[in-house]
Every structure is written in structure tokens, then in C-alpha cells.
Residue, then its C-alpha position, 0 to 999 in steps of 0.5 A: x231628559x229630552x233631546x233638547x236638553x242636550x241642545x243639538x244646535x250648540x255645534x251650529x254655533x261656531x265660536x259662540x258660546x253655549x251660555x251668554x252671561x250679562x254683561x250689565x246691571x240693567x239697559x241704562x248702564x248700557x248706554x252709560x258705558x258707551x258715553x263714557x267710552x268715546x262722548x264724542x262718537x256719534x250716537x244718531x244720525x237723521x238725515x243730515x243730523x247728527x247727535x253725539x253720545x254726549x249730546x245724547x246724555x245731556x239731551x236725556x238728563x235734561x229731559x228727565x230732570x223735566x220729567x221729574x219736575x212735573x211729578x213723574x216718578x220711579x215706576x211711572x210709565x211713559x209712552x211715545x207715540x213717534x215715528x223713527x225720529x230722534x226723539x224716541x231714543x232721547x225718550x227711551x233713555x230719559x224715562x229710564x234715568x227717571x226711574x220709569x218705564x216706556x210704553x211704545x206705541x204704534x203711530x198707525x193707532x187711532x183713536x180706540x187703539x191709542x185710548x185703549x193703550x194709555x188706559x191699560x198702561x197707566x201713562x202719566x206722560x205722552x210724547x207724540x208728534x204734533x200732527x199725531x197729537x192734532x188728528x188723535x190724541x187731542x180727543x183720547x188724552x182727557x179720558x186717561x191718567x195722562x198728566x203731561x203732554x209733550x209734543x214734538x216735530x219729525x222736522x227737529x234735529x234735521x234741516x233737509x225737510x225733504x218733501x217726499x216725507x215732509x211736504x207740507x208739514x209744518x210746527x204746530x202748538x197745541x193748547x195744554x201741552x208742552x213742547x218737547x225741545x222747550x223743556x229739555x232747554x229748560x232743565x238743559x244742565x240739570x242731572x237727575x239723581x240716580x234711578x233705582x233700576x234693577x234687572x228685572x224692573x220693566x224697561x218697556x211696555x210693547x204691546x201684542x194681541x198674541x193669539x186671541x183677545x184684546x192687546x196686552x202689554x208684554x214686559x220686557x225688563x232690563x234683563x231681558x233688553x240687556x241679554x238680547x242686545x248683546x245676542x244681536x252684538x255677538x251673532x250679527x258681528x256688530x262693531x263700533x266701526x260700523x252703524x246700523x240702518x233703523x229700517x224696523x219702526x223702532x215702536x216694534x220689538x225689532x225696532x226697539x232691540x236689533x236697532x236701539x237696544x243694540x246701538x247703545x250696547x256696543x256701541x254704534x250710530x243709529x241712522x233714522x230716516x222717519x218712516x219707509x219710503x222706498x226711495x229715502x231709504x235707498x238715499x239714505x244708504x247711499x249716504x250713510x253706509x250701514x253696516x247692519x239692518x234688520x228688517x221685515x222681508x216685505x220692507x226688503x221688497x219694497x226697496x228692490x222693486x223701488x226705481x232707482x234700486x241698484x245693488x250698490x245700495x246694499x254694498x256696504x251692509x256686512x250684515x243683514x237679518x230679516x224677522x218679523x215675517x215668514x221668509x220663503x226660499x224664493x224671496x231668501x234667492x232673490x234678494x242674494x241675487x239683487x244685493x249680492x249679500x246674504x240675507x240672515x234669518x231672524x225669529x222671536x216674538x215681543x214676548x222673547x224681546x226679539x230673537x230666540x232664534x238666529x241663523x249664525x252669521x256668514x251661514x245659509x238657513x236650509x230649507x226643509x225638503x218636505x215642507x218647503x220652508x226656510x229655517x229660521x235658526x237656531x237657538x241663541x245661547x242661554x236659551x231652549x227651544x222645544x217642540x211640544x204637543x197639545x198636551x205640553x209633552x216634548x215631541x221627538x226631532x222632527x215632528x210639528x208642534x207648538x214652538x215653547x222657547x225658555x230663557x233670558x229674553x222671555x218677559x216676565x209676563x203681561x201687564x196687569x193680566x195674571x190669567x193671560x201670563x198663566x196660559x201664555x208663559x206657563x212657569x216662564x216659558x212662552x207658548x209662542x203659537x206658532x207651529x213649526x219643528x227642530x230638525x236633528x241638527x237644531x235648525x227650527x222650522x215654523x210651519x205657520x201660527x197655530x189658529x192660522x191651520x185650515x181644515x179643508x175636508x179634514x185635511x191640515x192646510x197650512x197658509x204658510x205652505x201655500x205662500x211658499x209656492x206661490x213665491x215660486x210664480x215669476x210674477x208674484x210679488x207677495x201673497x196672502x192665504x186664508x182660509x173661508x167657509x166652504x158648504x162641501x169642504x167645511x173651511x178651503x183655501x183662499x189667496x190674496x195676491x199681489x204682483x210685481x210692477x208690470x206683471x200681469x197673470x191669470x186667476x189660473 
């Protein structure tokens, strides 16, 4: 038995259990329980628009009925090509009600990416913003398996049409498409037959490039979704009395779980603001007074540097988590000083359906004195995190190796890619591609991505360490360090630096 089997981190859980039994048989059951508990409670807020749980239930019933009437069958894939709008959540719930699998697509994807994702997933339905269909989708869809295109607008479900986001936008109708809201109106009042869902059925496909090769569709199952939603609820202290602000993009695994799934489970309102525009987000925080959010530290940095930011914008937030990008101790300290709130660190991948480690609520992540890295937390319940060498052997606590995770959040594999599944998920354990170590107390520290190591004259240089040092400079806002070819050293370090507004600095 190894040190990891002893789970040294259990003492850090406080009142958290070592294991977390699943409370629902599928992700749709989470939603239904929330509707039954209080149908009139708010499910979504979108600027001045409000959708209650009962309304969300009715809208998704109608959409699911419309999908089935158009030939959608259990197991079919529905792709969403949307920003953070209510239609994203309606489509997700409706897909499950129709027994299908949702495919989340980055709205920044252009022709090449959209074509690949639709073809690889075999999606038969596409839900897209009108502008995205006009700019990209119309040229892609004819060469895919998509039989039904539903177009919609960011102007729906709200009336403000904030010019900072929507200036010049108008509704567009495109030949060969069906209007999202019109299809719902045609089937309003209909209830689809019960969907044959099970815990090991795929809830959605989320695409990741991983460490190499073309994007792979991670098969996030209903088991994965229910478990990780429970992790967020319990570890981040989420309650029906609060609300979640959707700062992360919903297509991303952080948004899918830390925003949508968590809001359906608790249940609590989810506040959406279309896309990340710092001053629009600040206004939404001031208006809706959310209690929880999780997002990349780069997004939080954008808010702290936005004109008009004050500490009051974050005063309602009782729980703030950050994941998706490395956080330096300097950034953590700066966030605390600027907002009065401790940012808790989370770590996970698409293949772990968001969290594999979380910083316990109320705790500050320790800093490793040798590397200067900020811990990304301790393993969540029912989860084993190990550090392995290149041969797959457990390394002693404190030694650097590849981070490997086992637990209910690890995906079943990659969509139609058995070889890639076998390589990255041998025996059901995820080889993350991230390099790090675990302290004797169970805190996990990430050094860098395995593939990003710079070999300079035989010395291992991790970009993350250099970036953390650069973050200590008062003029530096963000930095990215990469290896570049060098005649003498073979490879050397190159840094790209973004300065804070008004700051100036020389390379030296």
C-alpha cells in the first residue's frame, strides 16, 4: 500500500466526509427535484430577464417535445454554439429530457473547428446564435449530419439590450433554419415521455485537445455530473438562499459544472451576462449580489483593473473559487487586498468533469517554500490523487511527477477514440499531463504541464516558476513563458509580458 492509499489529506476536510455518495440517478433528476421543491423560485437571471424553475421546466419540455417531433432519438447529439445565455441551459435540460447528449462548442470556434466538432460528434441538431450561424455555421452545416438548425438571439429573454454588448445587433432569419423560440411555442404545454437515462450514460461531450493531437470529445457521464455538482455544493458552501454568477463560459467544463450543474442541484439562481465584458460584469455583480462564483484568475484580474471597480462589487460574495489557469501567490494576495475576499483555488480538467482538488472553504492555500507554487487544494471526497514517475510507479510524497486521478468524476473515455482513451485513461485513472507533487499533509502543487518543460543546457526550467517570479513585479499584469530554440543552450526561456494600465518598464 502506498502513502496515497492512506489519504493523508483527509484531516484537512474539516467536517467533509471521506466519501460522497451520489444523491441522484442522473443529472436530470437533480433538476426535477429543484422544480418540485419550489416551482416559483428563480432558476435564471439574464440582465432584467427572470426565468423560474417551473418556466425552465416548461420551456425545456416544449423544446424536448419539438426535438422528438423532428426525429431526435435517445442517444442523439445536440450541439450548442452559444454564449452565456438562457438558451444554453434550456437546451441542456431539453437534450436530457429527449434522452440525448449535449455537445458544448466554444462560440469562438470558426469554420475549421466547428466543422470538426460537428462531424466528430455526429450531432444531428445545432442550436446557434443567429450571428454565429450567419458568420460560420451556414457554410459548415451542409457537410455534416446536422438535420435541424435552431437559431436564437442574445437579445431574447431580456429587454435592456446593453449597448456595450449588443450595439447594432438585430434579429436575423436564415433560410433552412428554425427559430428556437418558435419551435418552443409550437410545442408549449407538451410533455415528452420519460427519457431512459442512467448514471453511466453520457450527459455531454466536452472537447479537449489534451496534450497532443486533434480535439477529443470527453464523455462526461451523468455520474460525473451529479458527483461534481455535489462537490461544489458541499465544499463551496452553496445554499438555495444565495445565487451563482456565471463568470466562466458555459461551454467550458467549469461553466457546465460550477455554474449550471451546481445551480440545478442546490438549487439556486444562476446569473448570466452574455459574455465577459468587465464593466458589464461589475454592474451585474452590483445589481444581482451573487454569493458564489468560480472563474479563471485572468477574468478576476480584468475586473480588478476595470475602471470603476470597488471592493463593494465583491461584498456579496461569500465564496470565491478560481480554476482553469495557474494562480501565483502574488495574484492571490492582490485579490484579497483588493476585494477583502479569499480566493480559493480549484483544480480539474475536462476529463475530471471539473474538480479533482479544491481548497477547503475558509482555508488559504499554502505556498511551497522551494518552488514558490500556490497549492491547488486537496483531493475532493471519493477521489485518489497520485504522483507517478514515467514508468507509472508511485513517487514518495514531496517528489515531482505526473498527477494522476481516480474517482467518480473521471470520464468514461474519449468519444470514438479507444486508443487515446487507453493512453490517457489506463484502468480508468486519468493521466493529467500536469506535473506536480503532494505534500505530506495532502496539499497538491502543480509545477507545470509535462509538455511545457524547457530544457536549457540540460537544466529543467518550468515556465510556471518563471511566471510566478514575473508576477511579483509591480508593473506586470500577466505573463506567459515559453521555450524557444537557442544555438548554445538548445532551448532558452522567452517571456511575453502584459503590463498593468499606465505602467511602463524596460526588458531589464
